[in-house]
N, C-alpha and C positions, 0 to 999 in steps of 0.2 A: 092493538089499534086504538087510537084516541080520536074521538069525534069532538069537534068544537063548533059552536054556533052561538052568536051573540050580537048584541047591539051596543055600541059605545056612543055616548053623547058627551061632547066636550062642552061643559057649562062655562068653565073658565080655564083658559090655557095657563099652565104653570111653567116650570122650568124643564119639563121632560122632553122626550123626543117628539118631533113633528112628522116622523116617517115610520116609526116602529112601535108596535104594541108588544110589551114584554110581560113575563110572568106566566108563561104556559106551564101547565101542571107537570109535564114531562118533557125531556129533551128529545126531539125527533132524530131518527137515525139518518135520514136524508132530507133534502129540501123538497117540499111538496107545495103545489099550487093550492090556493083557496079562492073561493068565490067572494067578491067584494062589491059592495055598492056604497057610494059616498055621496053625501049631500052637504052643501055649505062649505066646500073645500076652500082653502086659502089660495089655491091656484086653479087655473082653467086647464083642463086636459081632455084628450079624446078617449083615452082608455086608462084603466088602472089595473095593476096586477098585484096580487098578494101572494107572498111566498112564506110558508111556514118553515122556519129553519131554527138552528141552534140559538140565534140571537133573538128570536121571537117571530112575530109576523111583520115582515118588512114590505112596504108598499113601493112599487115602481110605477111611475107615470109615463104615459106616452102622449106627447103633444103633437098633433098633426101640423101645427104652425111652426114648430121648431124641428130640429133634426134629431130623431131617435129618442131614446129613453132619457128621462130626467130623474134618475134615482135619488138625487139629493134634494129635490124640490119638496118642501114641507107641505103636507096637506091639512094638518090640524090647525084650527083656530077656534075662537069662541063660537059656539053654535054648530060646529061640524058634527055630523053623525056618520057612523060606519056600521053597516050590517055585514056580517061575514059568516061563512061556514066552510068547513073543510075537515079533513082527517089526516092523520099521520101515524107512522109506525114508530114504536119505541124499542 
């Protein structure tokens, strides 16, 4: 079992992903939810979901004004912070 907890602060956005955090120490066996809190997001949303999977931690947004999930909406911009925690099996 791997436990993760951290805070990510985007000082200056580069050319990386705006929806995924990569570089987990081990690859998960299954997808697992993680607790996420975001401030200074590039988009407005009503809920955010973090899934720990083989690709890394992928964020899915839910916007009450739009219909359904907006998985492709980028959340990271300069000044965005993300607090997260979760665990997964390897």
